[in-house]
N, C-alpha and C positions, 0 to 999 in steps of 0.2 A: 388729150383724149382720156376718157375715163377707163380705168383699168378694171377688167372683168375678174371677179374673184369667185373661184369654185367653191362650193359649199364645204368640201372637206379640207379646204385651206383656211377657212374662216373660223373665228372664235366668237362665241356669243358674248355680248356686252350688256345683258340684262342685269337688273339689280339682284337676281338670284344667282349670278355667276359665282362659282366657288373657286375658279382657278386663280392661284396667286400670281400668275404671270401677267394679269391684267389690272392695272390701277383702277380703283372704283371708289364710289362714294358710299357713305354709311349714315346712320342717324344717331344722334345723341339720345339721352334720356327724355328730352322734351319732344322728340319727334321731328326735330329740325335737322335738315340735311347738313352734314359737315363733310369736308374734303379729307379723305384719309391719305396720308403721305407726308413727305417732308416739305418744308416751305423753301422755295427757291431763294428767298431773300436772306435766309439764314446760312446758305452755303458759303464757304470760303471762296475767294477769288480764284477762278480757274477750276474749282472742283467739279462743276457740272459738266465740263468738257474734258475731264481727265481721260475718258475712254477713247476720245477721238483724236487727240494729238494733232491739231491743225486742221482737221476736217470738220466741216460744219455739221452739227447734230441733224438728223433727219427730222423732217416735220411730222407732227402727230405724236401719239403716244409711243413709247419705246419700252422695251424690257429693262428692268432695273440692272440686271446682270447680262453681259454680252456673252453670246455663245462663241466659242473659239472655232477656228477652221477645222480642227481635228474632230470636234463635236458634230459639226455638220457632215464631215467626211464619214465618220462612223455611222451616223444616222442613215445617210443615203446608200452606203454600201450595204447595210443591213436591209434596207427596204428593197433595193434592186435585186439582191441575192434571193430574198424570200419571194419576190414577185416572179423571178425566173422559175423557182422551184414550185411555186403555186401553179403556174401554167403547165409545167412538166407533169405535175400530179394530176391535173384535170385531163391532160392528154391521156395519161395512163388509165385514169378512171373511165373516160369515154371508150377507150379501146377495150377494156374488160367488159364494159356493158354491152358494147357492140357485139363482142364474141359470144356472150351469153344469149343475146337476143337472136343473132343470126343462126345459132344452133338450136334455137327453141328450148333452151335449158329450163325455161320457167313453165313449160308444158306439164300437164298433170302426170303424164306417164314418165317424165324425165326429171322432175323436180327432186325426186328421192336421191339422185346421184349428183346433185349440184355441189355437194360438199367436197367432192374429189375433182371438180372441174378446174383445170389450170387458170381459166380466166377469171375465176373467183379470186385468185391471188392478185391479179392485176387490178381488180375492182377494189379490194381491200386496201392494197398499198397506195393506190392512186387517191382514194378517199382520205386516208390518214395523212398522207404527204400534203395534199392540197389544204386540208384544214389546219394542220400545224404551221405550214408556212404562211397561210393567209392571216393567222393570228400574229406572226411576227411581222408581216408586211404592214398590216393596218396599225399595229402597235407602234412601229417605228415611224410611220408617216404622221400619225396623229399624237405621238408622244404620250400614248396611253400606258401608264405604268401597270395597270392590272393585266392588259394583253401581253405586255412584254414579260411580266413575272410568270404568267401562264406559259408563254412560249419557252422561256429559259428553263422552267421546271420540267416541261415535257422533253426538252432536249437533253437535260441532265438524266432524266429517267431512261431515255432512249440510249444514251451512251452507256449507262450502267447495265442496261439489259444486253447490249451487244458484247460488253466485256464478259458478263456472266455466261452468255451463250457460248463464247469462244472458249472459256475455261471448261464448261461442261462438255462441249464437243470434243476437246482434246482429251479429257479424262475418260470419256465413254465412247472411244472409237469403235469398239466391238459391238455395242448396242446400236450405234448409228449405222454400221454396216448392215446389221440385220433389218433395220427400218428401210435402208435403201433397197435391200433384196426384195422385201415384201412389196415395196412400192413399185419396183419395176416389174415384178411378176403381175401385180394388179394392172399395170399399164399394158403388159403383153396380153392379158386376158381381154381387155377392152380395145385391143389394137384396131379391129375392123369397125368399131362402133363409134369411137371418139376421134375426130380428125386431129384435135390438139394433141392428145396422147400419141397418136400415130406419128405426127410430125416430130414430137420430141424424141420418140424412140428411134425413129429413122435417122435423126440428126446425130444421136449418140452413137448409134452402130456405125454410121458412115465416118464420123469424125474420129472415133477410137478404133475403128476396124475391129469390131467385136460382134458377137451374136449371142443373144439371150443374156440372162443374168449371170449364171455360172458357166454355161456352155450352150452350144447350139441346140441341144435336146430339150432345153427349157421351153421351146415353142410349143411343146406338146400341151401346155396348159390352155392354149388358145383353141376354141372350139372348131375353128376352121382349119388350123394346121395339125390338129390331133389326128393320129393314124387311124382312128375310127371314123373320121368325118367322111361323108359321101362325096364331097366335092373334089375339084382338081388340085386344091391346095393341101390335101391330106398328106401328112408326113413331110411337109415342106417347111421352108422358112422364108421370110420376106426377102425381097430382091436386095435390100440394103445389107444383107449378111453376105452377098456374093463377093468374091474377090474381084471379079470383072463383070459388072452387071450390064455393060454395054456390049451389045452384039455387033461385031465388026467395028467396035470402037466408036460407033455413032448413034445407034438405036438402043434405047432402054429396053432391056429384056426383063420383064416383070416375072417371067416364069423360070428364072435361072436357078431358084432354090427349091424347085419342085422335087419331092422325093429325097431331100438331103438328109432327113433324119434316118433313113433306112441305110445310109452309107456308114461304113466304119470310119474311124478317124483318119487312117491313112489315105482312103479314097476321097474322103470329104475335104481334106485340106487344100486340095487344088481347086475346089469349087466354091467353098464358103470359109469364112473365118471361124476357127474352132473356139477360140477363147471367149469367155464371158465379159460382159461390160463392167461388172464390179471390179474385176482385176484391172481393167483398162482405166477405170476412174481412179483407182488407188495409184497406178503408175503415173497417171497424168498429174495427180496432186503432188507426188514426190518429185516430179521433174520441174514443176512450177512453184515450188514452195517459196522461193525468194520473191517472185512476182506477186503471189497471194499475199505474203507478208507485207510488201510495200503498199499494195492497194488497200489493205486493211488499216495500216497505219495512217495513210493519207485520209481515208474516209473518217476515221476517228479524229484525226487532227483538224480536219475542216469543221467537224461538229463541236470540238472543244473550243476552237477559235471563235466559232459563232456564239457559244456560250459566254466567253469572255467579252466579246463585242457588245452583246446585249446587256451584260452586267455594267460595263463602262457607260453605255447610253443611259441605263437606269440611274446610275449614280449622278450623272450630269443633270438629268431632268430634275431628280429629287434636290440636288444642291441649288439649282436655279430657283426652284419653287420655294425652298426654305429661305433663300436670300431675299426673294420678293416679299415673303411674309414678314420678315424682320424689318425691311425698309418701310413697309406700309404700316407697321405697328409703331413707328417712331412718331 
Protein backbone atom coordinates (compact mmCIF):
# COMPACT_ATOMS: atom_id res chain seq x y z
CA UNK A 1 0.00 0.00 0.00
CA UNK A 2 1.39 3.41 -0.95
CA UNK A 3 2.10 5.61 2.01
CA UNK A 4 0.44 9.04 1.91
CA UNK A 5 2.82 11.85 2.78
CA UNK A 6 1.56 15.16 4.14
CA UNK A 7 3.05 18.25 2.53
CA UNK A 8 4.59 19.53 5.79
CA UNK A 9 6.44 16.22 6.29
CA UNK A 10 7.95 16.13 2.81
CA UNK A 11 11.14 17.74 1.54
CA UNK A 12 11.63 19.14 -1.92
CA UNK A 13 14.11 17.23 -4.10
CA UNK A 14 14.49 19.67 -6.97
CA UNK A 15 17.86 20.71 -8.27
CA UNK A 16 17.49 24.02 -6.43
CA UNK A 17 17.23 22.26 -3.05
CA UNK A 18 19.69 23.85 -0.65
CA UNK A 19 19.15 21.59 2.36
CA UNK A 20 22.30 19.63 3.17
CA UNK A 21 20.20 16.81 4.61
CA UNK A 22 19.35 15.47 1.14
CA UNK A 23 21.99 13.99 -1.23
CA UNK A 24 21.79 15.64 -4.63
CA UNK A 25 23.55 15.83 -7.97
CA UNK A 26 25.52 18.74 -9.37
CA UNK A 27 27.26 19.76 -12.56
CA UNK A 28 30.91 20.04 -13.36
CA UNK A 29 32.43 22.78 -15.42
CA UNK A 30 31.38 21.16 -18.74
CA UNK A 31 27.71 21.13 -17.70
CA UNK A 32 27.75 17.34 -17.37
CA UNK A 33 25.86 15.90 -14.43
CA UNK A 34 28.04 14.34 -11.78
CA UNK A 35 27.02 12.55 -8.57
CA UNK A 36 28.07 14.34 -5.40
CA UNK A 37 28.93 12.08 -2.48
CA UNK A 38 31.18 9.20 -1.58
CA UNK A 39 31.58 6.10 -3.70
CA UNK A 40 30.24 3.02 -2.02
CA UNK A 41 32.96 0.95 -3.64
CA UNK A 42 35.69 2.79 -1.76
CA UNK A 43 34.21 2.18 1.66
CA UNK A 44 35.89 -0.28 3.93
CA UNK A 45 34.11 -3.58 4.58
CA UNK A 46 31.29 -3.09 7.03
CA UNK A 47 31.67 0.69 6.97
CA UNK A 48 28.34 1.40 5.22
CA UNK A 49 26.41 -0.57 7.83
CA UNK A 50 28.25 0.63 10.91
CA UNK A 51 25.19 2.61 12.12
CA UNK A 52 22.82 -0.33 11.84
CA UNK A 53 24.71 -3.09 13.69
CA UNK A 54 22.98 -6.14 12.26
CA UNK A 55 19.82 -4.42 10.97
CA UNK A 56 19.42 -4.05 7.23
CA UNK A 57 19.72 -0.45 6.00
CA UNK A 58 16.39 1.09 4.98
CA UNK A 59 15.62 1.31 1.30
CA UNK A 60 15.89 4.64 -0.50
CA UNK A 61 17.99 7.69 0.42
CA UNK A 62 18.96 8.13 4.03
CA UNK A 63 20.50 10.89 6.11
CA UNK A 64 24.29 10.69 6.36
CA UNK A 65 24.03 11.23 10.13
CA UNK A 66 21.47 9.46 12.27
CA UNK A 67 19.39 11.36 14.81
CA UNK A 68 19.44 9.88 18.27
CA UNK A 69 16.38 9.04 20.32
CA UNK A 70 17.01 12.08 22.55
CA UNK A 71 16.99 14.34 19.48
CA UNK A 72 13.57 13.08 18.44
CA UNK A 73 12.32 13.26 22.02
CA UNK A 74 13.42 16.90 22.38
CA UNK A 75 11.94 17.79 19.01
CA UNK A 76 8.48 16.41 19.70
CA UNK A 77 8.37 17.60 23.32
CA UNK A 78 9.02 21.12 22.03
CA UNK A 79 6.46 20.65 19.25
CA UNK A 80 3.67 19.31 21.48
CA UNK A 81 4.19 21.86 24.28
CA UNK A 82 4.15 24.76 21.83
CA UNK A 83 1.11 23.31 20.07
CA UNK A 84 -0.71 23.16 23.41
CA UNK A 85 0.13 26.76 24.28
CA UNK A 86 -0.75 27.91 20.75
CA UNK A 87 -4.25 26.48 21.18
CA UNK A 88 -4.47 28.05 24.65
CA UNK A 89 -3.41 31.42 23.23
CA UNK A 90 -6.03 31.20 20.50
CA UNK A 91 -8.71 30.42 23.09
CA UNK A 92 -7.70 33.46 25.15
CA UNK A 93 -7.62 35.58 21.97
CA UNK A 94 -11.12 34.49 20.95
CA UNK A 95 -12.39 35.10 24.50
CA UNK A 96 -11.04 38.64 24.52
CA UNK A 97 -12.40 39.37 21.06
CA UNK A 98 -15.81 37.95 22.00
CA UNK A 99 -15.90 40.11 25.13
CA UNK A 100 -15.13 43.29 23.19
CA UNK A 101 -17.70 42.53 20.49
CA UNK A 102 -20.45 41.51 22.94
CA UNK A 103 -20.05 44.79 24.84
CA UNK A 104 -19.94 46.75 21.56
CA UNK A 105 -16.60 48.25 22.61
CA UNK A 106 -15.80 49.11 18.98
CA UNK A 107 -18.85 51.39 18.72
CA UNK A 108 -18.04 55.02 18.04
CA UNK A 109 -19.29 56.24 21.42
CA UNK A 110 -17.33 53.55 23.36
CA UNK A 111 -14.11 53.20 21.38
CA UNK A 112 -12.48 56.00 23.39
CA UNK A 113 -12.49 53.88 26.56
CA UNK A 114 -11.32 50.63 24.96
CA UNK A 115 -7.81 51.18 26.32
CA UNK A 116 -9.00 50.47 29.88
CA UNK A 117 -11.21 47.51 28.94
CA UNK A 118 -10.08 44.31 30.75
CA UNK A 119 -10.89 42.26 27.65
CA UNK A 120 -8.13 44.09 25.81
CA UNK A 121 -5.65 42.33 28.11
CA UNK A 122 -7.05 38.93 27.07
CA UNK A 123 -6.87 39.96 23.41
CA UNK A 124 -3.24 41.13 23.63
CA UNK A 125 -1.98 38.22 25.73
CA UNK A 126 -3.76 35.67 23.54
CA UNK A 127 -2.34 37.14 20.33
CA UNK A 128 1.25 37.34 21.61
CA UNK A 129 1.13 33.86 23.19
CA UNK A 130 -0.30 32.19 20.08
CA UNK A 131 2.18 33.89 17.70
CA UNK A 132 5.18 33.08 19.92
CA UNK A 133 4.25 29.43 20.42
CA UNK A 134 3.26 29.00 16.77
CA UNK A 135 6.79 30.01 15.75
CA UNK A 136 8.24 27.40 18.12
CA UNK A 137 5.73 24.76 17.02
CA UNK A 138 6.38 25.13 13.28
CA UNK A 139 10.11 25.60 13.80
CA UNK A 140 10.39 22.34 15.76
CA UNK A 141 8.23 20.35 13.32
CA UNK A 142 9.97 21.59 10.16
CA UNK A 143 13.41 21.86 11.78
CA UNK A 144 13.53 25.49 10.66
CA UNK A 145 16.53 27.15 12.29
CA UNK A 146 15.30 30.69 11.61
CA UNK A 147 11.98 30.12 13.39
CA UNK A 148 13.68 28.33 16.28
CA UNK A 149 16.18 31.18 16.65
CA UNK A 150 13.32 33.69 16.60
CA UNK A 151 11.42 31.65 19.20
CA UNK A 152 14.40 31.24 21.53
CA UNK A 153 15.27 34.94 21.22
CA UNK A 154 11.72 35.99 22.14
CA UNK A 155 11.63 33.57 25.08
CA UNK A 156 14.95 35.01 26.31
CA UNK A 157 13.53 38.54 26.03
CA UNK A 158 10.38 37.42 27.88
CA UNK A 159 12.36 35.86 30.74
CA UNK A 160 14.55 38.96 31.05
CA UNK A 161 11.50 41.24 31.06
CA UNK A 162 9.80 39.22 33.79
CA UNK A 163 12.90 39.31 35.99
CA UNK A 164 13.21 43.08 35.51
CA UNK A 165 9.50 43.60 36.27
CA UNK A 166 9.85 41.58 39.49
CA UNK A 167 12.87 43.65 40.57
CA UNK A 168 11.15 46.95 39.76
CA UNK A 169 7.93 45.86 41.50
CA UNK A 170 9.84 44.93 44.65
CA UNK A 171 11.79 48.21 44.72
CA UNK A 172 8.79 50.46 43.92
CA UNK A 173 6.13 49.04 46.21
CA UNK A 174 4.87 52.47 47.28
CA UNK A 175 4.38 53.68 43.71
CA UNK A 176 2.65 50.44 42.75
CA UNK A 177 0.22 50.83 45.64
CA UNK A 178 -0.60 54.30 44.34
CA UNK A 179 -1.27 52.87 40.86
CA UNK A 180 -3.50 50.19 42.38
CA UNK A 181 -5.45 52.83 44.31
CA UNK A 182 -6.05 54.98 41.23
CA UNK A 183 -6.96 51.90 39.20
CA UNK A 184 -9.49 50.69 41.74
CA UNK A 185 -11.03 54.15 42.08
CA UNK A 186 -11.39 54.27 38.29
CA UNK A 187 -13.09 50.88 38.36
CA UNK A 188 -15.45 52.13 41.07
CA UNK A 189 -16.34 55.18 38.97
CA UNK A 190 -17.33 52.91 36.05
CA UNK A 191 -18.87 50.25 38.27
CA UNK A 192 -22.39 50.54 36.83
CA UNK A 193 -21.29 51.07 33.23
CA UNK A 194 -18.73 48.29 32.61
CA UNK A 195 -19.83 44.74 33.41
CA UNK A 196 -16.26 43.41 33.44
CA UNK A 197 -15.03 46.02 35.92
CA UNK A 198 -18.11 45.41 38.01
CA UNK A 199 -17.44 41.66 38.09
CA UNK A 200 -13.76 42.17 39.04
CA UNK A 201 -14.65 44.67 41.78
CA UNK A 202 -17.35 42.41 43.22
CA UNK A 203 -15.00 39.41 43.26
CA UNK A 204 -12.30 41.39 45.07
CA UNK A 205 -14.71 42.76 47.68
CA UNK A 206 -16.34 39.38 48.26
CA UNK A 207 -13.10 37.40 48.34
CA UNK A 208 -11.17 39.81 50.59
CA UNK A 209 -14.22 40.95 52.61
CA UNK A 210 -13.49 44.62 51.99
CA UNK A 211 -15.27 47.70 50.70
CA UNK A 212 -13.80 50.47 48.56
CA UNK A 213 -10.14 51.26 48.02
CA UNK A 214 -9.23 52.62 51.49
CA UNK A 215 -12.63 52.41 53.23
CA UNK A 216 -16.32 52.17 52.47
CA UNK A 217 -16.73 55.93 51.99
CA UNK A 218 -14.70 55.72 48.75
CA UNK A 219 -17.89 54.72 46.95
CA UNK A 220 -18.86 58.37 46.94
CA UNK A 221 -16.77 58.69 43.74
CA UNK A 222 -19.46 56.75 41.89
CA UNK A 223 -22.21 58.96 40.48
CA UNK A 224 -24.92 56.52 41.52
CA UNK A 225 -23.65 55.98 45.10
CA UNK A 226 -22.79 59.65 45.67
CA UNK A 227 -24.89 61.22 48.41
CA UNK A 228 -26.03 63.93 45.99
CA UNK A 229 -27.45 61.36 43.55
CA UNK A 230 -31.23 61.33 43.13
CA UNK A 231 -31.67 57.54 42.98
CA UNK A 232 -32.28 54.93 45.67
CA UNK A 233 -28.57 54.00 45.63
CA UNK A 234 -27.53 57.43 46.95
CA UNK A 235 -25.14 57.25 49.94
CA UNK A 236 -25.05 53.47 49.61
CA UNK A 237 -22.51 50.79 48.70
CA UNK A 238 -22.77 47.66 46.53
CA UNK A 239 -24.24 44.52 48.03
CA UNK A 240 -20.83 42.81 47.88
CA UNK A 241 -19.73 45.15 50.70
CA UNK A 242 -22.37 43.71 53.02
CA UNK A 243 -21.43 41.36 55.83
CA UNK A 244 -24.53 39.25 55.15
CA UNK A 245 -25.96 40.04 51.69
CA UNK A 246 -28.35 37.07 51.84
CA UNK A 247 -31.76 37.82 53.27
CA UNK A 248 -32.89 34.92 55.50
CA UNK A 249 -29.79 33.08 54.26
CA UNK A 250 -31.28 32.27 50.86
CA UNK A 251 -32.28 35.38 48.84
CA UNK A 252 -29.71 37.90 47.59
CA UNK A 253 -30.53 41.32 49.02
CA UNK A 254 -29.16 43.88 46.54
CA UNK A 255 -30.33 46.76 48.78
CA UNK A 256 -28.44 45.74 51.89
CA UNK A 257 -25.90 48.54 51.44
CA UNK A 258 -28.38 51.39 50.92
CA UNK A 259 -27.53 54.41 53.11
CA UNK A 260 -24.38 52.78 54.53
CA UNK A 261 -22.22 55.87 53.92
CA UNK A 262 -24.41 57.87 56.31
CA UNK A 263 -23.64 55.48 59.18
CA UNK A 264 -20.73 55.99 61.56
CA UNK A 265 -18.13 53.24 61.75
CA UNK A 266 -19.55 51.72 64.95
CA UNK A 267 -23.03 51.35 63.43
CA UNK A 268 -21.77 50.38 59.96
CA UNK A 269 -19.50 47.53 61.11
CA UNK A 270 -22.48 45.25 61.69
CA UNK A 271 -23.82 45.91 58.18
CA UNK A 272 -20.83 46.26 55.83
CA UNK A 273 -17.08 45.64 55.76
CA UNK A 274 -15.26 48.77 56.86
CA UNK A 275 -11.74 48.02 55.61
CA UNK A 276 -10.53 48.95 52.15
CA UNK A 277 -9.45 46.44 49.55
CA UNK A 278 -5.91 47.82 49.20
CA UNK A 279 -5.13 46.72 52.74
CA UNK A 280 -6.81 43.39 52.05
CA UNK A 281 -4.64 42.85 48.96
CA UNK A 282 -1.48 43.65 50.96
CA UNK A 283 -2.46 41.19 53.71
CA UNK A 284 -3.29 38.50 51.14
CA UNK A 285 0.14 38.89 49.49
CA UNK A 286 1.89 38.67 52.87
CA UNK A 287 -0.03 35.50 53.77
CA UNK A 288 0.70 33.81 50.42
CA UNK A 289 4.28 34.95 49.83
CA UNK A 290 5.57 31.38 49.73
CA UNK A 291 2.99 30.21 47.18
CA UNK A 292 3.60 33.27 45.00
CA UNK A 293 7.34 32.63 45.12
CA UNK A 294 6.96 28.96 44.17
CA UNK A 295 4.61 29.75 41.27
CA UNK A 296 6.99 32.46 40.01
CA UNK A 297 10.00 30.13 40.15
CA UNK A 298 8.08 27.35 38.36
CA UNK A 299 6.94 29.67 35.56
CA UNK A 300 10.44 31.05 35.05
CA UNK A 301 11.89 27.54 35.28
CA UNK A 302 9.59 26.23 32.53
CA UNK A 303 10.56 29.11 30.25
CA UNK A 304 14.29 28.63 30.91
CA UNK A 305 13.93 24.87 30.31
CA UNK A 306 12.16 25.62 27.03
CA UNK A 307 15.05 27.90 26.08
CA UNK A 308 17.61 25.15 26.76
CA UNK A 309 15.58 22.56 24.84
CA UNK A 310 15.32 24.88 21.84
CA UNK A 311 19.07 25.55 21.95
CA UNK A 312 19.78 21.81 22.13
CA UNK A 313 17.53 21.13 19.12
CA UNK A 314 19.19 23.94 17.15
CA UNK A 315 22.64 22.53 17.87
CA UNK A 316 21.52 19.06 16.78
CA UNK A 317 20.01 20.32 13.50
CA UNK A 318 23.03 22.44 12.65
CA UNK A 319 25.45 19.59 13.49
CA UNK A 320 23.64 17.17 11.20
CA UNK A 321 23.53 19.72 8.39
CA UNK A 322 27.25 20.40 8.76
CA UNK A 323 27.98 16.65 8.76
CA UNK A 324 25.95 16.25 5.58
CA UNK A 325 27.83 19.06 3.84
CA UNK A 326 31.18 17.54 4.75
CA UNK A 327 30.18 14.09 3.48
CA UNK A 328 28.79 15.45 0.22
CA UNK A 329 31.97 17.47 -0.33
CA UNK A 330 34.19 14.37 -0.29
